[in-house]
N, C-alpha and C positions, 0 to 999 in steps of 0.2 A: 897648683893645677891638679885636678883630679886625674888619677890614673885610669887607664882603660878598664881595669878590673873594678874599680870603684864606680865608674859610670854604668857598667853592666849590672852591678848589684842594685844601684838606685833605680834603674829601669825595671828590673824584675820586681822590686818592691812596689812600684806604681802599678804594675800589671796585677799583682796579687790583690792590692787594695781595690782595684776596679772590679775584679772578678768577685771578691767578697761582697762588694756593694751591689752588684747585679744580682747575685744569688739571694741576698737579703731582701732586695726590692721585689724580686719575683715571688719569694716565699710570702712576703707580706701581702702582695696582691692576691695570691691564691687563697690565703687565710681570710682575707677580707671579704671574698665572695664576688659575685658578678658585678656589683656596683663599682668595685675598684678598677675593673677592666676599662670602664668608660674613661677613667682619668688618663689612660695611656694613649688615647686617640690621637692619631696624626695621619698624614697623607698616605702612609704605608700600612695603616691599621686595617685588619679584616673586620668587617662589621657584621654581626650576627643578624640573620633575618628572622622575623616572627612567623611568617607563613611561607612555606616552601612547597613547590609543586615539581614532581619528577615524572619522567616517562620511562624509567628503566628500573631494574630490580634493586639497584644500589643507590644510596644517597652519598654524594661526594661533598667535599669541603666547598667546592664551587657552588653547589646547590644551597648550602647552609650559610655561606658568607659572601658578602660583597667584597671585592678586592682580595680574593684568596690567592691571587698571583700564581706562582708555579705549583702550588699545592691544590689548585682547583679540581684536578682530575683524581685526587686521592679519595678512594671510597672508604667511608667510615661506618656506615650503618646499612642495614638491609631495609629496603623500602616496604611500605605496606602492600597488601595484595592489590591487584588491579581494581581501580574504582573505589578503593578504600582510603582512609586517612587515619593518622595517629599522632600522638604528641610525645615529645622528648624534653626532659628537664634541661635547662640551659647549661647547668654545671656538667652534665654528661657530655654535651656537645663540646664544651670547652676542654674537658679532659681528653676527648678523642682528638680534638684539633692539636692540642699540645703534644700528644703522643705521636701524631703524624708529622710534627715539625713546624706547625704554624704557631708562631710565638706572639706576634703583635695582634691582639684581639680586643675588641670591645663588645660587650653584650648589648649595648644600646638600651640598657634597663629592661631587657627582655628576660623573663624567668622561664617561659615555656615556649617551645617551638612546635608548630603544627606542620606536619608533613602529609601531603596528599599525593596520590599516584594517579596520573591520567589514565583514561581508558576510553574505549569506544563501545557503546552499548549495542548489543545484538538482541533484537526482539524476534518473536515468532513471526510477525508480519514481514520482517526483513528476510527471513528464511523462506517463507512462502513465496515471496516475490521472486527470489532467486531460483527457487524450484520451478516456477512457471516459466521463467526466462530460459532455463536449461531444457525443459521439456519441448519448448518451441524450437530452440536452437538445434536440438538433436533430431528434429523432425517427427517426434512422437505425436504431436498434435499440430493442427494447422496454425500457422503463424498469426492469423487474425482471430483465432478462437479465444473465447472467454472461458476461463477455467475456475471451477470451484474445487479448491484443494483443502483437504482436511487431514490432519495428522492423527495417527492412532493414539499417540501420547502427546499431550500439550507440553510445550517447552517454556520454562521460566526465562526471564531476561538474563543475559550473561554479559560480563565485561570482557572485552577483548583488548589485546595490545593495540595502541594507536599507531598511526603513521603508515600503515600498509595500504596497498591498493584496495583491498577488501579485508574487513575484520574476520571473515570466515570463508570457508571453502566447502563446496558440496562435491563429493566424489562418488564414483561408481554408481551413477544413477541408472536404475532399471525401471522399465514401464511396460505394463501389460495393457494393450489397447482394448482388449475385450472386456476386462474387468475394471480397468481404470486404476488398478493397484500399482503402487510404486515402492521402491526401496532405494536408500542412498546412505552415504556416510557423511557426517558433518564434523569438520575440524575447525575449532575456534582458535585463532592465532594468539599465542602467548598463554594459552591455558593447557599446559601439560598435565595439570591436575585433573582435567576432565577427560583427557584421552579422546578417542574417536566415539562420537555419538551416533548411534544407529537410528535412522529415520525410516518411517513407514507410514502409509496411509493411502488415500484415494484422491485422484485428480480427475474430475469429470468435466468434460466440455459442456458448457452451458449455452443456452439460447434464450432469448427474450420471448416469452409467450403471453398472449392475452388471457387474463383471468377475469371473470365477471365480478364486478365490484358490488352488484346489487341483484336482487331477484328480478328476473325479466318475465313478463307475461307473453303469452302467445300472440304473435302479430306485432309486437312492439318493435320500433325501429331503434337500432343500436347506435348510440352516440359515443364520442371519445370518453366522456365522463363515466360511461357504463363499464369500461374495462381498464384494467391495470396491467402494464407490462411487467412481468415477473421473471427473474432468471430461474432456469430449470435445467437439469441435466438433459443433454440432447436425446439420449435414449428414452428417457421418460416422456419427453415431448413427442417423440416419434410414436411411441406406443399409444399415447393419448390422441394422436392425429391432430395436434394443435394447429389451429388456423393462423393465418397471417392477419395483420390488421386490415388489409384490403378486403379480406374475406369476411370481415365482421362489421366494420364501421359502415353505417348506412344500410345495412341489411336488416331483414325482419326475422324475428324468431319463429321457427316452425312450431315450437312447443314452449311450455313454461320451463324456465331454467333457473336454478338456485344460485345464489351468490357463492363465489369461491371456486366454481368449477372452471376447468380449462376450456376455453372456447374452441369448439370443434367446428370445422367448416360445414359439416353435415347438419348442424343445429340451425343453420340460417339459410335464408333464401332472399332473392330480390324482393323488395317491398311491392305490394300491389299498386299498380298504376290505374287499375280499373276495378271497380266494385260491382258486384251483382246489382242489376237494375239501374246502373248509371246510364245516362244518355251519352253516347259516344259518337265520334266521327269515324266513318269507315272510308278509306281511300283506296284507289287503284291507280297505279302509275305504270304505263307501258309506252316508252318512247314519248311521242307528243300527246299521247292520250292520258288525260288526268281526270279522273272521276272521283266524286265524293258524295256521301249521303249520310244522313243521321240514322242511328240505330240504337238498340237497347242491349246492353251486356247481359247475358244470361248466367254468368258466373264471374267470380273474382279472377284477376289475372295480373301477373307481374311482367316486366319487360321480357319479351321473347316467348311468352306463353301463347299458345293458340287456343282461343276460347270460342264458344258459340255466341253469336250476336244476331239479333233480329232486325231485319230491314224495316224501318218505320213506315215506308211507303207500301211495301208489298207484303209485309209480315213474314216474309220468307226468312228462314234461319240458315245462316251460313257460318263458316268458321274463318276467323281472321286472327292475325298475329298482333299482339300488343306491342306498339313501338314507342309509346309515350303516354303521358297522363291523358286519359280520355281519347286516345288516338289508336286506331287499329288499321291494319293494312292487309289486303288480299292480293294474291298474285296469280289467280286463275283466270284465264281468258274465257271467251265463249258466253254461254248462257248466264253465268254468274255476273259477268260484266253487264250484260243486257238488263239483268234484274236489278242492278243498282240504280239505273237511271242516272241522270245528270242534274246537278244543281244549277 
């Protein structure tokens, strides 16, 4: 029967042999390169990924390997810049994993790992949109106003850290209502390298004004196709006394007008409903008394104009108001009524 001391010696020998075998096996795998790691694959093996996407500044073993277990949160590399990507040789990843304590690894025949860092793109249009929202929220401009915002210096697209409520913030907004000038500070989240970006420019309230789309001759009637609604700073529109569509469409041009000018209400008038020498009907209405007679217009007239007209029966010239096409009305009693006669 073996003594206790002999059994302890035999057990120690078996342990030494096992340790030597493990060391030799690990050395052989390391020397053999990535392909040898695949031969050690089992249920507990960490599997190297070919493409990795991260959203933080550091790359962990959990990012690089499937089944990294308790080592998943161990950071081993610095991630690329926001929105950028890069590659790492697989043997560098293996070395880093071994040093971190992860031992059961397979490269899955991968030689290069690509690492990309997530970001949220911030464009100039995003910034302009938020500037407009803040100008309205602070009461600098009317909540329903349309704004034309132009930055003094244009901004290139920037990558911001993802996952936040907003990828950027506008602070210290100031606005001069008289000049339309504004200033503000821009902070892009996750971009300490950029620091605070100073913004400046103009924010002008715009209105839609009718602009003539073709040359108009005197007397022409304006249709919808003759004007184009164009956004314009409110102050400029006020200086130009821009008309509304109702003051233009269906009206007649008082003078020749060139294409491209802002439609001013003074340029237009009601179209003529009566032309000089037209035969017209002259009416008088007073209570139950309704008289009418034919006459001849002695001048052009639009609705509301009072023009001279000649009574066809008596040749007497009277003045009547144009109330419709070929229709005039007088409202004076007495001798004028008698001179009309009755139809």
